[in-house]
Residue frames as qw, qx, qy, qz and C-alpha x, y, z in Angstrom:
[[0.713, 0.613, -0.108, -0.323, 110.50, 12.37, 181.90],
 [0.791, -0.183, 0.511, 0.282, 112.40, 9.49, 180.32],
 [0.033, 0.556, -0.541, -0.631, 114.77, 10.19, 177.45],
 [0.819, 0.360, 0.025, -0.446, 113.02, 8.86, 174.33],
 [0.511, 0.534, -0.670, -0.066, 116.17, 6.91, 173.42],
 [0.300, -0.354, 0.804, -0.370, 116.10, 4.82, 176.61],
 [0.818, 0.159, 0.413, -0.368, 113.16, 2.58, 175.54],
 [0.732, 0.598, -0.301, -0.127, 114.96, 2.01, 172.25],
 [0.123, 0.586, -0.768, 0.228, 118.12, 1.03, 174.10],
 [0.526, -0.185, 0.718, -0.417, 116.22, -1.36, 176.43],
 [0.864, 0.351, 0.147, -0.329, 114.43, -3.00, 173.51],
 [0.610, 0.620, -0.493, 0.027, 117.69, -3.56, 171.64],
 [0.165, -0.513, 0.765, -0.353, 119.28, -4.78, 174.87],
 [0.717, -0.003, 0.588, -0.374, 116.59, -7.50, 175.10],
 [0.845, 0.478, 0.147, -0.192, 116.26, -8.43, 171.42],
 [0.485, -0.495, 0.546, 0.471, 119.93, -8.00, 170.41],
 [0.450, 0.313, 0.666, 0.506, 118.88, -7.32, 166.85],
 [0.012, 0.279, -0.036, -0.960, 118.54, -3.92, 165.18],
 [0.268, -0.135, -0.652, -0.696, 115.97, -5.04, 162.61],
 [0.388, -0.475, -0.790, 0.002, 113.65, -6.68, 165.16],
 [0.227, -0.437, -0.399, 0.773, 114.03, -3.67, 167.45],
 [0.110, 0.125, -0.262, -0.951, 113.01, -1.31, 164.65],
 [0.358, -0.276, -0.752, -0.480, 110.01, -3.50, 163.81],
 [0.368, -0.489, -0.732, 0.300, 108.82, -3.71, 167.40],
 [0.162, -0.521, -0.261, 0.796, 109.14, 0.05, 167.96],
 [0.436, 0.769, 0.457, 0.096, 107.79, 0.90, 164.49],
 [0.100, -0.860, 0.265, 0.423, 110.93, 2.84, 163.65],
 [0.735, 0.612, -0.292, 0.014, 113.33, 2.63, 160.74],
 [0.902, -0.166, -0.119, 0.381, 116.51, 0.66, 161.37],
 [0.445, 0.439, -0.128, 0.770, 118.67, 3.79, 160.73],
 [0.353, -0.724, 0.021, -0.592, 116.63, 5.64, 163.39],
 [0.883, -0.464, -0.066, 0.026, 117.41, 2.91, 165.94],
 [0.784, 0.132, -0.091, 0.599, 121.10, 3.03, 165.01],
 [0.143, 0.636, -0.054, 0.756, 121.16, 6.85, 165.33],
 [0.585, -0.709, -0.010, -0.395, 119.53, 6.74, 168.77],
 [0.918, -0.304, -0.057, 0.248, 122.02, 4.17, 170.06],
 [0.624, 0.307, -0.058, 0.716, 124.98, 6.11, 168.67],
 [0.120, -0.739, 0.009, -0.663, 123.62, 9.29, 170.26],
 [0.775, -0.619, -0.014, -0.125, 123.44, 7.55, 173.65],
 [0.875, -0.037, -0.047, 0.480, 127.00, 6.31, 173.18],
 [0.337, 0.542, -0.059, 0.768, 128.17, 9.87, 172.48],
 [0.412, -0.750, -0.022, -0.517, 126.28, 11.23, 175.50],
 [0.840, -0.532, 0.095, -0.046, 127.65, 8.62, 177.89],
 [0.087, 0.809, -0.580, -0.043, 131.11, 8.45, 176.31],
 [0.411, -0.284, 0.866, -0.020, 131.21, 4.67, 175.92],
 [0.407, 0.085, -0.751, -0.513, 130.30, 1.87, 173.56],
 [0.665, -0.103, 0.411, -0.614, 127.08, 0.06, 174.43],
 [0.920, 0.209, 0.312, -0.111, 127.09, -2.66, 171.76],
 [0.034, -0.628, 0.664, 0.404, 129.85, -4.20, 169.69],
 [0.899, 0.330, -0.106, -0.269, 130.00, -6.66, 166.81],
 [0.406, -0.435, 0.777, 0.206, 132.15, -9.77, 166.58],
 [0.159, 0.129, 0.854, 0.479, 131.70, -10.66, 162.94],
 [0.289, -0.382, -0.485, -0.731, 127.98, -10.53, 162.42],
 [0.524, -0.519, -0.665, 0.116, 127.04, -11.17, 166.04],
 [0.130, -0.742, 0.052, -0.655, 125.97, -8.31, 168.31],
 [0.602, -0.229, -0.623, 0.444, 127.24, -8.20, 171.91],
 [0.328, -0.917, -0.152, -0.171, 126.41, -6.05, 174.93],
 [0.401, 0.481, -0.479, 0.615, 129.30, -4.23, 176.59],
 [0.406, -0.318, -0.674, 0.529, 129.72, -4.06, 180.37],
 [0.043, 0.102, 0.126, -0.986, 128.66, -0.42, 180.12],
 [0.479, -0.195, -0.507, -0.689, 125.40, -1.53, 178.49],
 [0.537, -0.327, -0.764, 0.143, 124.79, -3.91, 181.41],
 [0.243, -0.282, -0.457, 0.808, 125.20, -1.05, 183.85],
 [0.217, 0.016, -0.159, -0.963, 123.05, 1.36, 181.83],
 [0.503, -0.272, -0.698, -0.432, 120.28, -1.23, 181.55],
 [0.417, -0.353, -0.721, 0.426, 120.22, -1.63, 185.32],
 [0.057, -0.311, -0.263, 0.911, 119.77, 2.09, 185.89],
 [0.274, -0.018, -0.439, -0.856, 117.43, 2.56, 182.90],
 [0.416, -0.354, -0.817, -0.182, 115.00, -0.09, 184.13],
 [0.275, -0.456, -0.581, 0.615, 114.77, 1.63, 187.48],
 [0.046, 0.227, -0.064, -0.971, 114.19, 5.01, 185.78],
 [0.356, -0.151, -0.644, -0.660, 111.43, 3.59, 183.57],
 [0.406, -0.418, -0.803, 0.124, 109.80, 1.85, 186.52],
 [0.188, -0.425, -0.414, 0.783, 109.86, 5.00, 188.67],
 [0.163, 0.098, -0.285, -0.939, 108.45, 7.05, 185.80],
 [0.406, -0.283, -0.758, -0.425, 105.58, 4.59, 185.33],
 [0.376, -0.461, -0.707, 0.383, 104.82, 4.57, 189.06],
 [0.086, -0.303, -0.163, 0.935, 104.89, 8.37, 189.23],
 [0.266, -0.050, -0.476, -0.836, 102.55, 8.72, 186.23],
 [0.423, -0.382, -0.806, -0.160, 100.11, 6.22, 187.74],
 [0.316, -0.476, -0.584, 0.576, 100.00, 8.00, 191.09],
 [0.013, 0.251, -0.025, -0.968, 99.57, 11.42, 189.50],
 [0.314, -0.103, -0.608, -0.722, 96.87, 10.25, 187.13],
 [0.671, -0.428, -0.500, -0.341, 94.82, 8.33, 189.71],
 [0.094, 0.439, -0.618, 0.645, 95.85, 9.48, 193.19],
 [0.657, -0.291, 0.258, -0.646, 92.73, 8.04, 194.86],
 [0.990, 0.007, 0.033, -0.139, 93.40, 4.41, 193.88],
 [0.176, -0.679, 0.706, 0.101, 96.68, 2.67, 194.68],
 [0.945, 0.253, -0.116, -0.171, 97.39, -0.20, 192.30],
 [0.371, -0.617, 0.689, 0.080, 100.12, -2.66, 193.24],
 [0.805, 0.395, -0.385, -0.218, 101.54, -5.17, 190.78],
 [0.532, -0.520, 0.642, -0.182, 102.61, -8.22, 192.72],
 [0.715, 0.305, -0.603, -0.179, 104.22, -11.42, 191.48],
 [0.604, -0.449, 0.582, -0.306, 104.39, -14.59, 193.56],
 [0.195, 0.244, -0.933, -0.181, 105.65, -18.10, 193.00],
 [0.605, -0.249, -0.586, -0.477, 102.99, -20.79, 193.01],
 [0.512, -0.267, -0.719, 0.387, 103.63, -22.06, 196.53],
 [0.127, -0.186, -0.343, 0.912, 103.48, -18.54, 197.95],
 [0.319, -0.045, -0.260, -0.910, 100.59, -17.36, 195.80],
 [0.621, -0.221, -0.625, -0.417, 98.41, -20.42, 196.36],
 [0.715, -0.352, -0.585, 0.148, 99.17, -21.29, 199.99],
 [0.508, -0.171, -0.376, 0.756, 100.87, -18.44, 201.89],
 [0.122, -0.075, -0.078, 0.987, 99.66, -14.90, 201.16],
 [0.149, -0.527, -0.704, -0.452, 95.90, -15.19, 200.60],
 [0.352, -0.735, -0.505, 0.284, 95.00, -13.68, 203.99],
 [0.315, -0.428, 0.043, 0.846, 97.36, -10.73, 203.49],
 [0.057, 0.150, 0.551, 0.819, 95.90, -9.96, 200.04],
 [0.239, -0.642, -0.689, -0.236, 92.30, -10.14, 201.26],
 [0.365, -0.680, -0.342, 0.536, 93.09, -7.78, 204.14],
 [0.244, -0.236, 0.255, 0.905, 94.71, -5.30, 201.75],
 [0.054, -0.281, -0.656, -0.699, 91.72, -5.39, 199.38],
 [0.193, -0.662, -0.687, 0.230, 89.24, -4.55, 202.15],
 [0.103, -0.582, -0.048, 0.805, 90.30, -0.95, 201.57],
 [0.570, 0.693, 0.438, -0.054, 88.28, 0.47, 198.64],
 [0.212, 0.932, -0.233, -0.180, 91.17, 2.73, 197.60],
 [0.287, -0.522, 0.777, 0.201, 93.49, -0.22, 196.98],
 [0.903, 0.335, 0.032, -0.268, 93.62, -2.70, 194.11],
 [0.534, -0.451, 0.675, 0.238, 95.96, -5.43, 192.91],
 [0.756, 0.498, -0.347, -0.246, 97.33, -6.98, 189.74],
 [0.644, -0.462, 0.606, -0.067, 98.62, -10.41, 190.72],
 [0.685, 0.473, -0.523, -0.184, 100.79, -12.75, 188.66],
 [0.771, -0.387, 0.497, -0.093, 101.45, -16.29, 189.91],
 [0.754, 0.576, -0.315, -0.015, 104.38, -17.81, 188.04],
 [0.900, -0.165, -0.130, 0.382, 107.67, -19.60, 188.56],
 [0.456, -0.709, 0.053, 0.535, 110.74, -17.76, 189.85],
 [0.466, -0.023, 0.472, 0.748, 112.44, -17.43, 186.46],
 [0.117, 0.634, 0.566, 0.514, 109.39, -15.81, 184.84],
 [0.305, -0.891, -0.312, 0.127, 108.79, -13.46, 187.77],
 [0.484, -0.538, 0.182, 0.666, 112.35, -12.16, 187.68],
 [0.333, 0.234, 0.555, 0.725, 112.00, -11.59, 183.93],
 [0.069, -0.796, -0.520, -0.301, 108.78, -9.64, 184.44],
 [0.438, -0.787, -0.142, 0.411, 110.44, -7.62, 187.19],
 [0.442, -0.303, 0.345, 0.770, 113.21, -6.58, 184.83],
 [0.149, 0.424, 0.604, 0.658, 110.61, -5.61, 182.23],
 [0.112, -0.033, 0.271, -0.956, 109.06, -3.20, 184.80],
 [0.496, -0.294, -0.618, -0.535, 105.85, -5.27, 184.74],
 [0.665, -0.526, -0.523, 0.093, 105.89, -5.85, 188.52],
 [0.216, -0.880, 0.213, -0.366, 106.47, -3.63, 191.54],
 [0.210, -0.531, 0.793, -0.214, 107.95, -6.58, 193.42],
 [0.781, 0.043, -0.567, -0.260, 107.88, -10.36, 193.54],
 [0.645, -0.485, 0.508, -0.302, 107.70, -12.89, 196.34],
 [0.726, 0.401, -0.543, -0.126, 109.97, -15.79, 195.42],
 [0.861, -0.418, 0.290, -0.022, 111.28, -18.99, 196.91],
 [0.899, 0.157, 0.173, 0.370, 114.67, -20.48, 196.22],
 [0.543, -0.336, 0.179, 0.748, 117.78, -18.87, 194.79],
 [0.390, 0.880, 0.212, 0.171, 118.18, -15.61, 192.88],
 [0.588, 0.312, -0.131, 0.734, 121.08, -13.26, 192.17],
 [0.377, -0.797, -0.378, 0.282, 121.19, -11.15, 195.35],
 [0.385, -0.339, 0.151, 0.845, 123.80, -8.83, 193.83],
 [0.108, 0.274, 0.590, 0.752, 121.40, -7.93, 191.01],
 [0.330, -0.641, -0.506, -0.474, 118.23, -7.15, 192.96],
 [0.244, -0.384, 0.470, -0.756, 117.08, -5.47, 196.12],
 [0.619, -0.231, -0.730, -0.177, 115.46, -7.92, 198.50],
 [0.364, -0.422, 0.472, -0.683, 113.92, -8.35, 201.92],
 [0.155, -0.031, -0.982, 0.100, 113.26, -11.57, 203.80],
 [0.575, -0.336, -0.254, -0.702, 109.56, -12.39, 204.22],
 [0.761, -0.401, 0.375, -0.346, 109.64, -15.58, 206.24],
 [0.081, 0.364, -0.921, -0.113, 111.13, -19.07, 206.39],
 [0.853, 0.005, 0.073, -0.517, 109.21, -22.24, 205.77],
 [0.583, -0.298, 0.753, 0.055, 109.99, -25.97, 206.05],
 [0.598, 0.469, -0.479, -0.439, 110.81, -27.67, 202.73],
 [0.564, -0.236, 0.760, -0.222, 110.10, -31.38, 203.03],
 [0.145, 0.023, -0.902, -0.406, 109.31, -34.59, 201.22],
 [0.626, 0.042, 0.225, -0.745, 105.61, -35.32, 200.81],
 [0.248, 0.069, -0.937, -0.236, 104.12, -38.80, 200.61],
 [0.692, -0.369, -0.383, -0.488, 100.98, -40.78, 201.39],
 [0.546, -0.579, 0.446, -0.410, 100.62, -41.91, 205.01],
 [0.962, -0.051, 0.256, -0.076, 100.93, -45.53, 203.85],
 [0.637, 0.681, -0.334, 0.141, 104.14, -44.92, 201.88],
 [0.870, -0.155, -0.267, 0.384, 107.31, -46.62, 203.22],
 [0.392, 0.365, -0.184, 0.824, 109.00, -43.17, 203.51],
 [0.369, -0.774, -0.275, -0.435, 106.33, -41.79, 205.88],
 [0.562, -0.818, 0.076, -0.095, 107.97, -40.05, 208.85],
 [0.883, -0.192, 0.149, 0.401, 111.44, -41.32, 207.96],
 [0.004, 0.840, -0.379, -0.389, 114.76, -39.88, 206.80],
 [0.897, 0.274, 0.316, 0.143, 115.94, -41.36, 203.48],
 [0.390, -0.446, 0.436, 0.677, 118.96, -41.03, 201.22],
 [0.410, 0.566, -0.296, -0.651, 119.03, -39.92, 197.62],
 [0.074, 0.223, -0.944, -0.233, 119.82, -43.50, 196.70],
 [0.287, 0.290, 0.846, -0.344, 116.37, -44.53, 197.96],
 [0.451, 0.576, 0.089, -0.676, 114.75, -42.53, 195.14],
 [0.001, -0.327, 0.809, 0.488, 116.07, -44.95, 192.52],
 [0.043, -0.266, -0.936, -0.225, 112.84, -46.98, 192.48],
 [0.087, 0.569, 0.555, -0.601, 110.43, -44.11, 193.22],
 [0.219, 0.671, 0.479, 0.522, 108.06, -42.00, 191.14],
 [0.279, -0.428, -0.250, 0.823, 108.90, -38.40, 192.02],
 [0.200, 0.809, 0.498, 0.239, 106.39, -35.69, 191.05],
 [0.409, -0.325, -0.025, 0.852, 108.15, -32.36, 190.43],
 [0.249, 0.850, 0.177, -0.430, 107.28, -28.89, 189.25],
 [0.709, 0.663, 0.096, 0.219, 108.46, -27.63, 185.87],
 [0.648, 0.016, -0.028, 0.761, 112.02, -26.41, 185.19],
 [0.075, 0.498, 0.072, 0.861, 112.36, -22.80, 186.35],
 [0.582, -0.693, -0.257, -0.339, 110.25, -23.25, 189.48],
 [0.146, -0.712, 0.528, -0.438, 111.79, -22.52, 192.88],
 [0.828, -0.302, 0.390, -0.267, 110.75, -25.82, 194.46],
 [0.946, 0.304, 0.003, 0.113, 112.31, -27.84, 191.66],
 [0.399, 0.734, -0.383, 0.395, 115.52, -25.82, 191.76],
 [0.438, -0.628, 0.507, -0.396, 115.84, -26.37, 195.50],
 [0.939, -0.093, 0.304, -0.128, 115.35, -30.11, 195.14],
 [0.824, 0.514, -0.113, 0.211, 117.76, -30.46, 192.20],
 [0.158, 0.775, -0.454, 0.410, 120.47, -28.46, 193.98],
 [0.620, -0.501, 0.502, -0.336, 120.16, -30.50, 197.17],
 [0.975, 0.136, 0.173, -0.033, 120.25, -33.70, 195.17],
 [0.655, 0.648, -0.245, 0.303, 123.41, -32.64, 193.32],
 [0.114, -0.742, 0.508, -0.423, 125.14, -31.54, 196.53],
 [0.774, -0.318, 0.487, -0.251, 124.50, -35.02, 197.92],
 [0.184, -0.384, 0.838, 0.342, 126.13, -36.62, 194.86],
 [0.446, 0.377, 0.812, 0.005, 122.91, -37.65, 193.08],
 [0.118, 0.188, -0.358, -0.907, 121.08, -36.45, 189.98],
 [0.664, 0.217, 0.158, -0.698, 117.65, -36.61, 188.41],
 [0.662, 0.335, -0.581, -0.334, 118.65, -39.39, 186.05],
 [0.168, 0.173, -0.925, 0.295, 119.10, -41.69, 189.08],
 [0.487, 0.089, 0.484, -0.722, 115.44, -41.38, 189.99],
 [0.411, 0.196, 0.888, 0.065, 113.13, -44.22, 188.91],
 [0.194, 0.606, 0.625, 0.453, 110.49, -42.03, 187.28],
 [0.087, -0.261, -0.177, 0.945, 109.94, -38.28, 187.11],
 [0.119, 0.704, 0.672, 0.195, 106.47, -36.84, 186.61],
 [0.203, -0.020, -0.015, 0.979, 106.45, -33.12, 185.75],
 [0.092, -0.737, -0.658, -0.124, 103.39, -31.10, 186.81],
 [0.217, 0.267, -0.096, 0.934, 103.05, -27.32, 187.01],
 [0.494, -0.518, -0.169, -0.678, 100.01, -27.30, 189.28],
 [0.050, -0.303, 0.793, -0.527, 100.19, -27.95, 193.02],
 [0.717, -0.015, 0.292, -0.632, 96.58, -29.05, 193.32],
 [0.881, 0.293, -0.308, -0.209, 97.25, -31.84, 190.82],
 [0.364, 0.434, -0.749, 0.343, 100.52, -32.78, 192.56],
 [0.368, -0.229, 0.634, -0.640, 98.69, -33.08, 195.86],
 [0.853, 0.125, 0.046, -0.504, 96.00, -35.20, 194.21],
 [0.754, 0.382, -0.534, -0.012, 98.59, -37.58, 192.75],
 [0.149, 0.357, -0.774, 0.501, 100.46, -37.93, 196.06],
 [0.572, -0.125, 0.430, -0.687, 97.14, -38.43, 197.84],
 [0.917, 0.202, -0.100, -0.330, 96.46, -41.35, 195.46],
 [0.693, -0.468, 0.523, 0.166, 99.90, -42.77, 196.39],
 [0.796, 0.588, 0.097, 0.102, 101.06, -42.44, 192.78],
 [0.627, 0.430, -0.221, 0.611, 104.38, -40.95, 193.81],
 [0.481, -0.615, -0.284, 0.556, 106.20, -38.67, 196.22],
 [0.307, 0.819, 0.119, 0.471, 107.02, -34.99, 195.90],
 [0.514, -0.235, -0.278, 0.777, 109.08, -32.22, 197.48],
 [0.039, -0.711, -0.288, -0.641, 107.52, -28.93, 198.50],
 [0.084, -0.327, 0.462, -0.820, 106.82, -26.64, 201.43],
 [0.018, -0.200, -0.925, 0.324, 104.77, -28.21, 204.20],
 [0.347, 0.339, 0.257, -0.836, 101.96, -25.68, 203.63],
 [0.418, 0.185, -0.637, -0.621, 101.12, -27.50, 200.38],
 [0.368, -0.128, -0.921, -0.020, 99.92, -30.53, 202.38],
 [0.175, 0.056, 0.536, -0.824, 97.81, -28.54, 204.87],
 [0.643, 0.188, 0.155, -0.726, 94.26, -29.84, 205.09],
 [0.771, 0.269, -0.507, -0.277, 95.13, -33.22, 203.58],
 [0.663, -0.514, 0.475, -0.267, 95.17, -35.78, 206.43],
 [0.978, 0.158, 0.130, 0.038, 96.13, -38.59, 204.05],
 [0.586, 0.654, -0.273, 0.393, 99.50, -36.90, 203.44],
 [0.667, -0.703, 0.053, 0.240, 102.55, -36.82, 205.65],
 [0.252, 0.891, -0.377, 0.001, 106.18, -35.76, 205.37],
 [0.929, -0.156, 0.044, 0.334, 109.60, -37.38, 205.24],
 [0.164, -0.885, 0.311, 0.305, 113.14, -36.05, 205.19],
 [0.848, 0.482, -0.073, 0.210, 115.71, -36.39, 202.43],
 [0.713, -0.450, 0.068, 0.533, 119.32, -36.56, 203.55],
 [0.443, -0.018, 0.265, 0.857, 121.14, -33.38, 202.56],
 [0.025, -0.643, -0.480, -0.596, 117.93, -31.39, 202.04],
 [0.084, 0.040, -0.407, 0.909, 117.84, -28.26, 204.20],
 [0.055, -0.559, -0.824, 0.076, 114.45, -28.14, 205.91],
 [0.015, -0.810, -0.307, 0.500, 114.17, -24.33, 206.29],
 [0.437, 0.300, 0.421, 0.736, 114.05, -22.15, 203.19],
 [0.026, -0.430, -0.195, 0.881, 113.54, -18.43, 202.81],
 [0.305, 0.749, 0.537, 0.242, 110.79, -16.58, 201.01],
 [0.334, -0.340, 0.005, 0.879, 112.00, -13.16, 199.86],
 [0.338, 0.881, 0.241, -0.226, 110.53, -9.99, 198.45],
 [0.573, -0.077, 0.396, 0.714, 112.59, -9.12, 195.37],
 [0.261, 0.911, 0.275, -0.160, 112.55, -5.79, 193.53],
 [0.594, 0.597, -0.010, 0.539, 114.62, -3.50, 191.35],
 [0.521, -0.336, -0.246, 0.745, 117.29, -1.58, 193.20],
 [0.133, -0.036, 0.085, 0.987, 116.69, 2.14, 193.56],
 [0.331, -0.456, -0.536, -0.629, 112.87, 1.93, 193.61],
 [0.352, -0.324, 0.415, -0.774, 110.41, 2.63, 196.41],
 [0.643, -0.105, -0.705, -0.278, 109.27, -0.99, 196.46],
 [0.277, -0.048, -0.783, 0.555, 109.83, -1.23, 200.20],
 [0.298, 0.092, 0.295, -0.903, 106.98, 1.22, 200.84],
 [0.661, 0.063, -0.397, -0.633, 104.69, -0.73, 198.52],
 [0.515, 0.000, -0.849, 0.119, 105.55, -4.01, 200.25],
 [0.037, -0.073, -0.656, 0.750, 104.56, -2.45, 203.57],
 [0.500, -0.005, -0.097, -0.860, 101.12, -1.59, 202.13],
 [0.810, -0.044, -0.462, -0.359, 100.25, -5.31, 201.83],
 [0.828, -0.157, -0.473, 0.258, 102.60, -6.89, 204.35],
 [0.162, -0.875, 0.173, -0.422, 103.02, -4.33, 207.16],
 [0.797, -0.559, 0.226, -0.023, 104.41, -6.90, 209.55],
 [0.893, 0.276, 0.004, 0.356, 107.23, -7.82, 207.15],
 [0.290, 0.767, -0.213, 0.531, 109.07, -4.61, 208.00],
 [0.646, -0.728, 0.147, -0.175, 109.36, -5.43, 211.68],
 [0.676, -0.531, 0.449, 0.243, 113.05, -5.85, 212.36],
 [0.781, 0.314, 0.414, 0.347, 113.78, -5.95, 208.66],
 [0.319, 0.943, 0.053, 0.081, 114.41, -2.39, 207.52],
 [0.285, -0.825, 0.470, 0.133, 117.83, -2.28, 209.10],
 [0.603, -0.196, 0.737, 0.233, 118.59, -5.54, 207.30],
 [0.677, 0.667, 0.262, -0.169, 117.03, -4.65, 203.97],
 [0.582, -0.263, 0.500, 0.584, 119.53, -5.32, 201.20],
 [0.484, 0.386, 0.591, 0.517, 120.28, -4.00, 197.82],
 [0.070, 0.941, 0.244, -0.222, 119.62, -0.29, 198.33],
 [0.612, 0.524, 0.045, 0.591, 121.61, 1.97, 195.99]]
C-alpha cells in the first residue's frame, strides 16, 4: 500500500505549484499543504522551500521522489499481477530506430504466447525517459546518451551509426569532414531524439555546429527520411538498419563520428524490470546480469 500523501508529493514535485496540484488532484490547496507538511514531519526534513514567491525542490525532495516513483511503480505492477495473474502485460517504450527497425521479431515471438500482451510506445529518448519517471513504462529501449547515475540500465546491443546518402551522391562510400556539410542538405530527426543528439554531439566535438550546415530539414519519421534520401534530396545520419532493403542508398563516414553506438534497456532503479526484460528479450541476459548496472 502506498501512503496517500506520496501521489500528492509526486504531483507537486512535477508541477511545482500548490494551486495546480490541488486542481489536478481535486483537493483543496490547504489539504495539499497539510499533506506535504505531514511528510516533512515524518521524514524530518524540508521538501520544498520558497525564495520569494518561487517554489524550489530541496535535495531531500529529489531523493524522496526517486524512491517514491519506484514504490508507486512496484505497487502498480503488484496490483496488476494480483488482479489478472493469467495475463502478463508489459509496457515497453522504444526509440523510433529501435521500435521500427530492430525489435519487431522479438515482439512477435513474445506475442505468440496467448498469456502475454504488450503496450508499446515509440517515441524519442527524452519523452521515453519522462514516461519512465511517471511510472507509465516498465522499461525503455533507448539509443544515445542518458543519465546513467539516475537509472538502472542494461546493454542490449551495439549498432553502426553512419551517414546515409544516395548511391550517386559524392559522399558515397567516403569519409568526409564536418566542413564538407557546409553546402549540403542534412535531414535530421527532431530535437530530443537519440539520433539527432548523437550527431550534434559528434559535430560539436569536431569543432562544428548545426549553423555551419547548408540546410537542415527536420523530419520525425524515418520512412519519410529514407524517401527523401532515396530521392537524393539530402543526406542523413542514422543507424545502418534504417537503410536495409533500400539498394539505392549507401553509407559514408563523418570524421569524428563514432561508428558503434549502444542500445540500452533503461528502467527505474529498485524495480524488477530485469525479469520483465528477459520475458521479451531472453538472449539479452546472456553475459549481462553480472554487468547489469544501477541496482540499489
